[in-house]
C-alpha positions in Angstrom: 18.7 16.8 13.8 17.0 13.0 15.6 15.5 14.3 19.4 14.4 10.9 21.1 12.2 8.7 18.9 11.6 11.5 16.3 14.0 12.9 13.6 13.2 16.6 14.0 12.9 18.8 10.4 15.7 20.9 10.1 15.0 24.8 8.7 17.0 23.2 5.3 15.1 20.9 4.9 11.9 22.3 4.7 12.6 24.1 1.5 10.1 21.6 -0.9 7.4 23.1 -1.8 3.8 21.8 -1.2 1.3 20.7 -4.1 -2.2 23.1 -3.7 -4.4 20.8 -1.0 -7.5 21.9 -3.0 -6.2 21.7 -7.0 -4.9 18.1 -6.1 -8.3 17.3 -4.6 -10.0 18.4 -7.3 -8.0 16.0 -9.9 -8.7 13.1 -7.7 -12.5 14.1 -7.5 -12.8 14.4 -11.4 -10.8 10.7 -11.7 -13.6 9.5 -9.5 -11.5 8.5 -6.4 -13.6 8.8 -3.4 -12.0 11.9 -1.6 -12.2 11.2 2.5 -9.4 14.4 3.5 -8.5 17.0 1.4 -5.2 18.3 3.2 -3.4 15.8 3.6 -5.0 14.5 0.6 -6.7 10.7 1.1 -8.9 9.1 -1.5 -9.8 5.4 -2.7 -10.7 3.7 -5.4 -13.3 2.9 -6.3 -13.8 -1.1 -6.5 -14.8 -1.2 -9.9 -12.3 0.2 -11.4 -9.8 -2.5 -9.9 -10.2 -5.5 -12.5 -7.7 -4.6 -14.7 -3.7 -6.1 -14.6 -2.6 -2.8 -13.5 -4.8 0.0 -12.6 -4.4 3.6 -14.5 -2.1 6.3 -12.9 -5.1 8.4 -12.9 -7.5 6.1 -10.3 -4.6 4.7 -8.2 -5.4 5.9 -4.7 -3.6 8.0 -2.9 -2.5 8.0 0.7 -0.5 10.6 2.6 0.4 12.2 6.0 1.3 15.7 4.9 1.0 17.8 1.9 2.6 16.9 -0.5 6.1 18.1 -1.2 6.8 19.1 -5.2 10.9 18.7 -5.4 13.7 20.7 -7.6 14.8 17.4 -9.7 18.1 19.4 -10.7 18.6 19.7 -7.1 17.4 16.5 -5.4 20.1 14.2 -4.5 19.3 10.8 -2.5 22.4 10.6 0.1 22.8 7.0 1.4 25.2 6.7 4.4 25.2 5.4 7.8 26.9 2.1 8.0 28.5 1.9 4.8 31.6 1.2 3.2 31.0 4.1 0.4 28.4 6.9 0.7 26.4 7.9 -2.3 24.8 11.1 -3.4 22.8 10.5 -6.7 21.2 12.0 -8.7 18.3 11.3 -10.6 20.2 10.6 -13.8 22.5 9.2 -12.2 20.0 6.3 -10.6 18.2 5.9 -14.2 21.5 4.3 -15.7 22.2 1.9 -12.9 20.7 -1.8 -14.2 16.3 -1.4 -13.8 14.2 -3.7 -12.9 10.2 -3.7 -13.7 7.8 -5.1 -11.2 4.1 -5.2 -11.0 3.3 -4.7 -7.3 -0.2 -4.4 -5.3 0.3 -1.8 -2.9 -2.5 -1.7 0.1 -2.7 0.7 3.2 -2.9 -0.7 5.8 -6.3 0.8 7.3 -8.5 -0.7 3.9 -11.3 -1.7 4.9 -11.1 0.1 8.5 -14.6 1.3 8.0 -16.3 -1.9 8.5 -14.9 -2.4 11.4 -17.6 -2.5 14.6 -16.9 -1.1 17.1 -15.4 1.7 14.9 -12.0 2.7 15.0 -10.0 5.8 15.0 -7.9 7.3 11.3 -9.2 7.6 8.0 -12.0 5.0 7.5 -11.3 3.8 4.1 -13.7 1.3 2.6 -12.8 -1.0 0.4 -10.5 1.2 -2.2 -7.5 2.0 -1.1 -5.7 -1.0 -2.8 -4.6 -0.4 -6.7 -1.7 -2.1 -8.7 0.8 -0.8 -10.9 3.9 -1.5 -13.1 7.4 0.0 -10.9 10.6 0.2 -12.3 13.7 1.3 -11.3 17.2 -0.5 -9.3 17.0 -2.7 -6.8 17.6 -1.8 -3.5 19.4 -4.8 -2.9 22.4 -3.6 -5.8 22.2 -0.1 -4.7 22.6 -1.2 -0.9 25.9 -3.0 -2.2 27.6 -0.2 -4.2 27.6 1.3 -0.8 28.6 -1.6 0.9 27.1 -2.3 4.3 29.4 -2.7 7.4 29.0 -5.7 9.8 27.2 -5.0 13.2 24.5 -3.1 10.5 20.9 -3.9 11.8 18.1 -1.5 10.2 17.9 0.3 7.0 16.2 3.9 7.1 14.1 5.8 4.6 13.5 9.3 5.1 10.6 11.5 2.6 10.8 15.2 2.2 7.0 14.7 3.2 6.7 16.4 6.5 4.4 18.0 9.2 2.7 18.0 13.0 1.8 15.1 14.5 -0.5 15.0 17.4 1.5 15.1 20.8 4.4 15.9 19.1 5.5 19.9 19.7 7.7 20.2 16.4 7.3 19.1 12.8 9.3 15.7 11.6 9.2 14.1 7.9 8.2 10.5 6.9 10.8 7.8 7.7 9.8 3.9 7.6 12.8 1.5 8.2 13.4 -2.2 7.0 15.5 -4.7 8.7 19.1 -5.4 6.6 17.9 -8.8 5.6 14.3 -7.3 4.8 16.2 -4.4 2.4 17.9 -6.9 1.3 15.8 -10.2 0.2 12.3 -8.4 -0.1 13.2 -7.6 -3.4 12.3 -4.0 -2.9 13.0 -1.7 -5.8 14.0 2.2 -5.5 11.1 2.9 -8.9 11.5 6.8 -11.1 8.9 5.2 -13.0 4.6 4.2 -12.4 3.2 2.6 -15.6 5.9 3.3 -17.9 5.9 6.8 -17.4 8.0 9.4 -14.9 6.8 8.8 -11.1 3.9 11.6 -10.9 4.1 14.3 -8.0 1.3 12.7 -6.0 3.1 9.1 -5.7 6.3 10.0 -4.8 8.4 11.7 -7.5 11.1 12.4 -8.2 12.0 8.1 -6.5 10.0 6.1 -4.1 11.0 3.0 -2.2 8.6 -0.2 -3.6 8.3 -3.1 -0.9 6.7 -5.6 -3.2 3.8 -7.6 -0.5 4.1 -5.3 2.8 1.5 -2.6 3.7 2.4 0.5 1.6 3.7 2.6 4.5 7.1 0.9 3.8 7.2 1.9 0.3 8.3 5.7 1.4 7.6 8.6 -1.3 9.8 11.6 -2.1 12.6 9.4 -1.1 15.6 11.6 -0.3 17.8 9.7 2.2 19.2 6.0 3.2 20.4 4.9 6.5 22.1 1.9 7.4 21.9 2.1 11.5 23.0 -0.6 14.5 20.5 0.0 16.2 16.5 -0.6 16.2 14.8 2.2 14.5 12.1 3.6 16.8 10.4 6.6 14.8 7.0 8.2 14.9 5.8 6.3 12.0 7.5 2.8 13.0 6.9 2.3 16.5 4.1 4.6 17.5 1.7 4.4 13.8 1.2 1.3 12.5 1.8 -0.9 15.0 -1.0 -3.4 15.5 -2.7 -3.1 19.2 -4.5 -6.5 20.3 -6.1 -6.9 23.5 -6.1 -10.7 23.9 -7.3 -12.2 26.9 -6.9 -9.1 29.0 -3.6 -8.7 27.5 -2.4 -5.8 25.7 0.0 -6.6 22.3 1.4 -4.7 20.1 2.9 -5.7 16.8 4.5 -4.5 13.9 2.4 -3.9 10.7 4.4 -5.6 7.9 2.7 -8.3 5.0 -0.2 -8.1 3.8 -3.3 -10.1 4.2 -4.4 -12.3 2.2 -8.2 -11.4 0.6 -10.1 -10.9 -1.9 -12.2 -8.1 -4.0 -15.3 -8.5 -5.9 -14.8 -6.2 -8.9 -18.2 -6.7 -11.3 -21.3 -6.5 -10.1 -21.3 -3.5 -7.7 -23.2 -3.1 -5.1 -27.2 -1.8 -6.1 -26.5 -3.5 -9.5 -29.9 -4.7 -11.3 -29.0 -7.7 -13.7 -31.0 -10.2 -15.7 -31.5 -13.3 -13.8 -30.2 -16.3 -15.4 -26.2 -16.0 -15.2 -24.6 -14.2 -13.6 -20.3 -13.2 -14.2 -18.7 -12.4 -11.1 -15.3 -10.8 -11.2 -12.8 -9.8 -9.2 -9.6 -9.7 -7.9 -7.4 -11.1 -5.0 -3.6 -11.2 -3.2 -1.2 -11.8 -0.6 1.8 -10.5 0.7 3.0 -14.2 1.8 2.4 -15.9 -1.3 0.1 -15.9 -4.6 -3.1 -16.6 -4.1 -3.8 -20.4 -5.4 -7.6 -20.7 -4.3 -10.9 -18.0 -4.6 -14.4 -19.3 -3.7 -17.5 -17.6 -4.3 -20.8 -17.9 -2.1 -24.4 -17.1 -4.6 -27.3 -16.4 -2.3 -26.4 -18.0 0.4 -25.3 -20.9 -0.7 -22.3 -23.3 -0.5 -19.0 -22.1 -1.0 -18.0 -22.7 -4.7 -14.5 -22.6 -6.3 -14.0 -19.7 -8.9 -11.0 -19.8 -12.2 -8.3 -17.9 -12.0 -7.1 -16.4 -15.0 -4.8 -14.5 -16.3 -0.8 -15.1 -15.6 -0.7 -13.1 -11.7 3.0 -11.3 -11.1 4.7 -12.7 -8.5 3.7 -9.7 -6.2 0.9 -8.0 -8.2 -3.2 -9.6 -7.8 -4.7 -12.5 -9.2 -7.8 -12.1 -11.8 -10.8 -14.3 -10.9 -14.4 -14.9 -12.5 -17.3 -16.7 -11.5 -20.3 -18.1 -13.4 -23.4 -18.4 -11.0 -26.4 -20.1 -12.8 -30.3 -20.6 -12.0 -30.9 -17.6 -10.0 -34.3 -16.5 -9.2 -35.3 -12.6 -9.2 -35.3 -10.7 -6.2 -32.2 -9.6 -3.8 -28.8 -11.5 -4.0 -25.6 -11.9 -1.7 -23.0 -12.3 -3.3 -19.4 -13.4 -1.1 -15.9 -13.9 -2.1 -12.5 -14.9 0.2 -9.4 -16.4 -0.6 -6.5 -18.7 0.1 -2.8 -18.5 -0.4 -0.2 -20.9 -1.0 1.1 -20.1 2.2 -1.3 -21.7 3.7 -3.3 -18.2 4.7 -7.2 -18.5 4.3 -9.1 -15.5 4.8 -11.2 -15.7 8.4 -14.9 -15.1 8.5 -13.9 -11.9 10.1 -10.5 -10.2 10.7 -9.3 -9.6 14.3 -10.5 -6.0 15.6 -7.4 -4.0 16.6 -7.4 -0.5 17.8 -6.0 1.2 15.0 -8.3 -0.8 12.5 -5.4 -2.5 10.7 -5.5 -5.8 7.9 -9.4 -4.6 7.8 -9.7 -8.4 6.0 -13.5 -8.9 6.0 -14.7 -11.4 3.6 -15.9 -9.1 0.3 -19.6 -9.2 -0.1 -21.6 -7.6 -2.9 -26.1 -7.3 -3.1 -27.4 -6.9 -6.6 -30.9 -7.5 -7.5 -32.3 -10.3 -10.3 -34.9 -9.0 -12.6 
């Protein structure tokens, strides 16, 4: 039932069992993830584990707002309704019979790097590991919407997850919901993913079905998807209109802007901060990504020297990160700072400092590590 801006969870919707939070915390800790919160579970991937084409599923970061729901596959359906010609109610088996695609996509929490902002901001104090890349498999959202037939006058498509709970200043439990414009839903290349890295989607990453929106911050990629509604009005749910919104203070004016595409950024995955290395040649490796366009350039500064171009390696996916490497030679013993920054095909470059905003989103600080050469 919808009350004002929020979708209240009815008693019939509270049927999904919740995974045990302490068990999930132990599983994450044993995989080497850095745990920030247990309930809801939020944990990040160590930077050293982010240097491969795709992130092993066990090491994929986890961002949750509510306890993890455990859904019964036999009873589960994806209901698609609202302003459509033919409402649909699809089982997982029916979805797997549709034409599917596999796309390598980097997902990043909008708050990744939030802990670096000064002054500090509210929210989970993520370091730099709230980002991972996986191969996602499922039918194209555009194809499923076409099967239902969107009516004229439709404006947005709302995606509802099975996860639910309480949020600040709201007197009743709500579910997690986000929306895309009809144009973005059709043209973004979004998938309805039932597989991750070639295996069935795990419960902790959205089983049995999640939305994957390439290039967008991961808040758009709704997990435990149960409902899609096509509507004529602008959606103003809690996680659309109150949370996950930039709040800028420019020239004395307060401005608000929705969180959408990932900002361009580079990360050093090797060496790691505090590592002791032999002097001479140092191999620096990392990944870089952007939601707007492919990465075209990564630059590295060693020992506060000039920025020099790194070599892009491998075959980048259209929406996955780009691996890169750089060889630094002639270095002297002592403490050495290594920095990296990226640029993309859309002409965006990583700034010296990202713009501070009240909720600490899009913290694409230039990554740096400090090592000691002996």
